Structure formats: structure tokens, C-alpha cells
C-alpha positions in Angstrom: -41.4 -183.1 17.9 -44.0 -182.6 20.6 -46.7 -183.6 18.1 -44.9 -186.9 17.4 -44.5 -187.7 21.1 -48.2 -186.9 21.7 -49.2 -189.1 18.8 -47.0 -192.0 20.0 -48.4 -191.6 23.6 -51.9 -191.5 22.3 -51.4 -194.8 20.3 -50.0 -196.5 23.4 -52.9 -195.2 25.5 -55.4 -196.5 23.1 -53.7 -199.9 23.1 -53.5 -200.0 26.9 -57.2 -199.1 27.3 -58.5 -201.2 24.4 -60.5 -204.3 25.3 -58.8 -207.7 24.5 -59.1 -208.7 20.8 -61.7 -211.4 21.7 -64.2 -208.8 22.6 -63.7 -207.1 19.3 -64.6 -210.1 17.2 -67.6 -208.4 15.4 -65.8 -205.4 14.0 -67.5 -203.8 11.0 -64.1 -202.2 9.9 -62.2 -205.4 9.1 -62.5 -209.2 8.7 -60.8 -211.6 11.1 -58.9 -214.3 9.3 -56.8 -217.3 10.1 -53.7 -218.4 8.2 -55.7 -220.6 5.8 -58.3 -217.9 5.0 -55.6 -215.3 4.3 -53.7 -217.7 2.0 -57.0 -218.3 0.1 -57.4 -214.5 -0.3 -53.8 -214.3 -1.5 -54.4 -217.0 -4.1 -57.5 -215.2 -5.4 -55.9 -211.8 -5.6 -52.8 -211.0 -7.7 -51.8 -208.2 -5.2 -52.1 -208.3 -1.4 -50.1 -206.7 1.4 -49.3 -207.9 4.9 -48.5 -205.1 7.4 -46.6 -206.0 10.7 -47.4 -203.4 13.3 -45.2 -204.8 16.1 -42.0 -203.3 17.5 -38.6 -203.4 15.8 -37.4 -205.9 18.4 -40.4 -208.2 17.6 -39.9 -207.8 13.9 -36.2 -208.9 14.2 -37.3 -212.0 16.1 -39.2 -213.1 13.0 -41.9 -212.0 10.7 -44.0 -213.2 7.8 -42.2 -213.3 4.5 -43.0 -210.4 2.3 -44.6 -208.3 5.1 -44.2 -204.6 5.3 -42.9 -203.4 8.7 -44.7 -200.3 10.0 -44.6 -200.1 13.8 -47.8 -198.8 15.5 -45.9 -195.7 16.5 -45.2 -194.9 12.8 -48.5 -196.0 11.2 -50.1 -192.5 10.9 -46.9 -191.0 9.4 -46.4 -193.9 6.9 -50.0 -194.6 5.9 -49.3 -193.6 2.3 -47.2 -196.8 2.0 -50.4 -198.9 2.3 -52.5 -199.0 -0.9 -56.2 -198.7 -0.5 -57.1 -200.8 -3.5 -55.8 -204.2 -2.5 -56.5 -206.7 0.4 -54.4 -205.7 3.4 -53.6 -208.1 6.3 -52.7 -206.3 9.5 -51.0 -208.4 12.2 -49.1 -208.1 15.5 -48.2 -210.5 18.2 -51.7 -211.4 19.5 -54.3 -209.3 17.7 -54.7 -206.3 20.0 -52.4 -203.8 18.2 -53.5 -205.0 14.8 -57.1 -204.3 15.9 -56.2 -200.7 16.8 -54.3 -200.4 13.5 -57.1 -201.9 11.4 -59.7 -199.6 13.0 -57.4 -196.6 12.4 -57.0 -197.6 8.7 -60.7 -198.0 8.3 -61.2 -194.5 9.7 -58.9 -193.3 6.9 -61.0 -194.9 4.2 -59.5 -198.3 3.9 -62.1 -201.0 3.1 -60.4 -204.3 2.3 -58.8 -204.9 5.7 -58.1 -208.2 7.3 -56.8 -208.9 10.9 -54.9 -212.0 11.7 -56.9 -213.8 14.5 -54.5 -214.5 17.3 -51.6 -212.7 15.7 -48.3 -214.1 14.5 -48.1 -216.5 17.5 -50.8 -218.7 15.8 -49.3 -218.5 12.3 
């Protein structure tokens, strides 16, 4: 239990200390996309996955149809639910948490990662 609390606190610390998403535009770990770009990727690939890393309350307010809900606090424990061999879109409200999530996934060997520029608020 202490390990879980430590991991959750670490994630929130990383988010709180992370620079705004605009300063992370040139990430080598993922590609920033807008709605139209992601829809083109979906059209070109038979399988894709969207992962919503927001809180449960945010998810309940609305989410992208077909998205997999994995809150940031559960990402490490549920990483096996995300396939490595298909394009994966990570999104949150504005792009900060999804940037942290995408960088974490990249550190775990994920290559085909996309981050929704501006988050769900611009969808």
C-alpha cells in the first residue's frame, strides 16, 4: 500500500513540476496531433487506441468515444492494457498529464505514441 501511495504522489509531483505542454512541443518520444491528424491516422490503421488519463470525475463529464480510461494514478499498474504494436493517442484535459503519460510509455518501450495537442478541450 505504501508503494502505491508513493507512486501516486510521485506522479502528481511530476505533473506539478512539469513545464506547461507548450514548452514540450519538440518531444522525441511522441508526436503532437490535432483532431484531424489523429482521424487520418485512424483511417490509415485498422487498429488504434485512445487512452484518457484524466480523473474519474473528468471521464464522467465526457470522453472520446471508444477511449480506454486509465487515470494517471493507475497508468503504471495498468500498462499491460496498452498494446505496443498499434498507434496510441494519449489525451487529458489540456495536454500536461498526457505529456507525462506519453513520456512514461516511451520509457517503457512504446514507439507509436501520439499526444492530443491542447487536450480534449480542443476536440
